[in-house]
Residue, then its C-alpha position, 0 to 999 in steps of 0.5 A: m366914351l367907353v362903358r367898363g365891362r368885365s375885361l378889356f374886350r367888354y368895352k363899348w366903344t362908340g363908333a367903328a374907330g373906337v372898335v377898331v382902336g379897342i380890338i388893336v389895343g387888346i391884340v397887342a396887350g395879348t389879353v386874349a388868344m385873338e389871331i390875326k389870321w381869324l380876321m382874314d378868315f372871316l372876311s374870305l368867308a364873308d366875300t365866298g359864302n362857302f366853307s369849302r372855297s374859303a378854306e382852299a383860298r386860305a390854303t387849309t383844310q376845311p375842318a381846320f377853317s371851321r374851327r377858326i371861324k368858330a374861335l373867332e365867333e367865340w371870341v367875339g361873343a356872337s355868331l357872325f354867319d347864318r349857316s342856314k342859307q346857301p351861300i352862307t350870309l353875315t348875321p347882323a353882327g357880322e355885318r357889323f363887324h366886317p368893316v372893323a375887321e377891315g380896318v384892323l388888318r388895313r391899319l396893322f399891315q400899312a403900320r408894318d409897311e411904314i415901318r419896313q419902308l423906314g430903311q432905304t433899301t426896303e422903301n425902294t424894293i417892289t416885292f412880288s409873290s408869283t406862281h412858280s411856272l412863271s417865275l421860271t420863265f415868264f418873269p425875268d424877260w418881262i421885268r428885263h423888257i420893263e427895265e429896258q424902259v424905266g432902268v434897273l429896279l430893286i425887286r424882290l420875288d418869292s415864288n409859290q402856289v397860286g393860293n399862298c400868292v394870293q394869301a401873301l398879297l391879302r396879308g400885305d407881304c407883297h406889292f404885287m401878285m402875279c398869276h395865270t388866269h382864265p375865266s373859269v377860275d375864281i382868284p378870291l380877290p374882291e374887286e372892291r379891295y383889288q385891282s389888276v392889270k393884264v400883262g401877257e397872254d399864255r396857252l395851256l398846250p396838251v403835250s407829250a413826248p414822241d413816239e418811234h415815229g415822230q408823232p405824239s405818244q399820247l395823241l388826244p382824244g384817246s380810245e377805249t382800247n388805248p386810254l391815254s396816260y394823264l399827268a395832271y395838276a393838283e386840285t389846288s392848282a388854278i391851271g388845273r381848274a382850268v383844264d378841267f373846265m376845258l375837259a368837262h366842256h369839250p364836245a370830243r370827251p377824251v379817254m384818259k386815266r390819271v397816273f400822276e398828279t402834282h401842283l408844279a407844272a415844272v414836274l409835269k413837264t419832266m414827266a412828259r419828256d420822259g415819255r410818261g403821259l400827256a400833260w397841259l403845260p404853259e406855252n411859255q414854259i415849254l418853247s425850247e422843248l416844242e422847238t427841239g421836238s422833244l414835246l409835241v402838241s397832242g390833238d387839234p387846237s381846240w385842246c389848247i386853252p387860252v390864258d391870261i397873265r395878270v398882275f394884281r395889287s391891293r387899291d390901298p396906297l403903296p410906297h412910291a416905288a411900287e407906285a411908280f412901277w404900277a403906273t409903268l404897267g398901266d402904260t404898258a398895257a395901254a400901249s400893247g392893247 
């Protein structure tokens, strides 16, 4: 049942399913400038309760994120968030809208996946989004080891920053997302909608090129008279946040000056190898450099940061090939665990 209003989006459908259908029809019909990313913004802010964290998770600036939330509220015709509270909470209208937004996105992405699977090649392709550092080093050997057990797989791998990898999984652009994880780093994937399995371990090692005596040219913790040149990760880097957490809590505060910053561990490795400073790099990415001595670990083991390597997926059903692969990951984790 519906009650006619002044436009399609003024119809009042009875039941959440009716609202979902009404919104989908309106989006397809193009009666208003509604953007799917607004719904994803809404769900992110509902989860974090913080504009800054959600803007970072959505790979945008806070002003741009705030404008998109405001645009969604204007489109809905009601305030969806109570901004007077910290953390920000949903208003009654927001509580009503939340399952609708989830349902719309789920149906749209499921429909897209079903259409993509019409071709046999697409149906059998397992899609990954992985951080740059893991794509370069860990992923090739890891997938080869799995193929030795189950046979050759049809894989598509996209490499990106962790924030963009998360967004790819949220949008349904990939079946699986791989990244480093650390207790201090929040991966904005709600546990009620996403699950993960640990597939490996790594360490972030403080390394620098050797000096003329074969010792680390940048030796932790440094001193006021000889501060270390610090090659840092950008603020958007998950690895960088793990390093920042360790530095903030280490009993021996290092004396360093930041001389370079990037989100790419591969660039930091090149800079460190060229003698430009000290960087915390994934051990998996510098095994050959450690073996040849072109990079040396600086300081004692307390400066090393253990991290996990995890694969994330949606709890919604995946295509058969992806589900079979996930079952293999569970068996592998159980066998190694």
